[in-house]
C-alpha positions, 0 to 999 in steps of 0.5 A, a space after each residue: 407446524 407449532 414448532 416452526 411457528 415458535 422458532 420464527 416467533 423467537 427470531 422475530 422477538 430477538 430482533 425486536 428487542 435489539 432495536 435501539 436508538 441510532 447514534 451519529 456516525 453509525 453504519 445502518 441498513 435500510 432494505 438492501 442499502 447501507 448508509 452512515 447516520 449524519 443527523 438525528 432530530 427534527 426536520 422543519 415542516 414535518 413531525 417527529 424525529 428523523 435520521 439524516 443519512 449519507 448513502 454508500 451508493 452514489 445517486 441513492 439520495 436526494 440531496 447533500 444534507 441540505 433540505 429546503 434551504 436548511 443545512 442539517 448535515 454534510 453529504 456528497 451530492 445526491 447521497 443524502 436522505 432523511 429516514 425514520 428509525 423504524 425503517 432501519 434493519 434492526 440487525 442480527 447477532 453473530 450467534 444467530 447468523 452462525 446458527 443459521 449458516 453453519 450449525 448444520 454443517 456435517 461431513 457425512 459420506 461424499 458431501 457436506 451440507 451447508 445452510 444458506 442465508 435463505 435457510 435452504 440447504 446446499 450440498 458441497 461435493 467432497 470427492 477426492 478430499 480426505 477425512 482430515 479435509 472433511 473434518 477441517 471444513 466442518 470445524 469452521 477453520 475459515 469463517 465468512 460472516 461478510 455483509 450479514 447485518 450483524 450488530 451484536 454478539 448474541 450467545 457467546 457459549 454457542 460461538 465458543 463451541 462452534 468456533 473453537 478451531 476458527 483461524 480466519 474470520 471475515 466480518 467485513 461490511 456488517 453493522 457492529 458499532 461497539 468495539 467491545 462487542 468486536 473484542 468479545 467475538 475475538 476472544 471467543 475464538 482462541 485459535 484466531 489468527 486473522 480478522 477482517 473488520 473493514 466497513 464496521 463503523 465504530 462509534 462506541 470506541 471506549 475499550 472496557 474489556 477486562 478479560 485476559 489478552 488474546 494471544 494468537 491473533 496476528 493480523 487485523 484489518 480495520 479499514 473504514 472503521 473510524 478508529 483513531 490511532 489512540 483508540 487502536 492503541 487501546 485495542 492493541 493492549 488486548 492483542 499483544 502478539 499482533 503482527 500485521 495492522 491495516 488501519 487505512 481510511 481513518 484520520 490518524 494522529 500517530 503519536 503518543 504510542 505506548 512503548 510496550 505495545 506493537 512490539 511484534 508488528 512487522 506490517 503497518 498500513 496507514 493509507 488514506 489517513 491524512 498524514 501530512 508530516 513524516 515526523 508524526 511517524 517517529 513513535 512507530 519508527 523505533 518498532 523493533 520488527 517493523 519490516 513493511 510500512 505503507 503510507 501511500 495516499 497521504 499528504 507527506 511532502 518531505 521525508 527526513 530520517 534520523 539515526 536509528 529510525 525504521 532500522 528494520 524496514 525492507 519495504 516502503 510505499 510512498 505512492 500518491 503523496 506530495 514529495 517534491 524534493 530529491 532530498 527526500 529520496 536521498 534520505 531513503 539511503 539511510 534505510 540500510 535494509 530497504 530493497 522494495 520501494 513504491 514512490 509513484 504519483 509524487 511531484 518530484 519531476 514534471 517529466 515522463 514517469 520513466 525519467 523519474 524511475 531512472 533517477 530514483 534507481 540511480 539514487 538508491 543503488 540498494 533497492 531491488 524492486 521499484 514501483 512493483 517492477 524488479 530493477 535489472 542490471 541493464 536498467 541500472 546502467 541506463 539509470 546511472 547515465 541518465 542521472 549524470 546528464 539530468 543533474 549535470 547543470 547543478 553539478 557544474 554550478 557547484 551548488 552548496 548542498 548538491 553532493 549532500 543530496 547526490 552523494 553518488 554523483 562523484 563516483 559516477 563521474 569517475 566511472 563514466 566521465 563528465 557529461 557535456 552541458 555546454 557550461 564551463 567545466 570544473 575538470 581539466 582537459 587531462 581528466 576528460 581524456 581517455 585512450 580508446 582502441 579502434 579495431 579495423 575491419 582487417 583486425 589491426 588496431 590503433 589507439 587514439 587519445 580522445 575527449 569523453 565529449 568527442 562526438 561520434 561524427 568526429 570519430 567517424 572522420 578519424 576512422 575515415 582517415 585511418 581506414 579509408 572508409 567513408 562515414 556513411 559506410 562505417 558501422 561502429 560499436 563496442 562490447 559492454 560488460 554484458 557481452 552485448 553490442 552497443 551501436 554508436 548510431 547517433 552521430 550527434 552524441 558524445 562518447 560518454 553518452 554511449 558509456 565509452 571509457 578508457 581502455 574500451 575497444 571500438 570496432 569498425 565494420 563496413 
């Protein structure tokens, strides 16, 4: 009994000595709820110091940071409250949580015992697992320390002993506020490959660590940590082999990136980062191994790529930006390795989403996957025809920059013919004419020289004269390159609409 009391007293004392003054911007816990400190100081009409907080849970607060007509801080409606500092959960150390949860992990027999959050024991069945599997589980290869109110490092030697084989660490939604403490934890795990730090709001961001860099870390998640790009670059000095960086949710000014860092990076996610200017990405555009760039949910309105920029990028996400010019889509042709693109929710056109998809498909013939869906050969054929018709008016007007933006248009016109818009055409009648073979029901054929703009209803009349079959009894079709029947089932459409070009054979059935 005395021993149990001593352990509990020690834990209580350790928590008490960690109590500290809260700082602005810090993520704190009160009971079972989390908030961010927005104000420190007095409140009119009360005694003592208060913390003004913005709760993460909607409706938890009583106001928006304004109390009795006095504005103390900014918060969402019904997210703001004032609390006393002694109400805060003082938090735990990493080593304390590690000891409570994993210190008694054993691999005896057919079960493994794990200490739970409430200090109870759970047996995990290991039936069918090899000794190697059991040993791997006991070695804490994958360590989950999520939402444990961790605020400090604690006993570094204990962490180093227990986590010598840890490769993946989830520390999201804790209360860490000092970047040096996080860096210390990372460097205590020599085999660490991936770390999740989402939701640890870092208010103390000056890197003071002087230990050697961590060589094995390849993947880091920093969403919602509040790190600026400059602060991240200082952190990156200590993780030189990092390959994947997810730093969404911060206001980033991606500039002044030191040339010697991030040289191994292949994936960069900077969503929700208030990026408004594509040019602000120029420092990262020369990273030699960058293959995936995610800049969705920002405010970029124009894309302009200079020679040599993003030369290795194969996947690009531009969802939910403010791109409103087709010239930006044309710029993406300069990314010669680009094969995967996301570009939804941009004000390029006001019509249906399918229309925008077809236009993008036509403009970027090298892209294989658009907005998460593979592009089929049949869809690309439809896209080319739709693209021709959509921009026909601009083509016939011969606008100055048309062919700079739409440099595929001429080749598509040569392949499919010019669409009919009712406007004066640049091409001659000779350029618009094609020779079409028409196969009668009896197998005999005849040739007819027609304009690409000939309507199907007029073709029905030609067939009536040659075959003595009324138009209503005729069924016209041709066989495309995929060996599929293409029915000429709309008498108001022209031949170009159905992709009929020279040397095509139109078949007549009754």
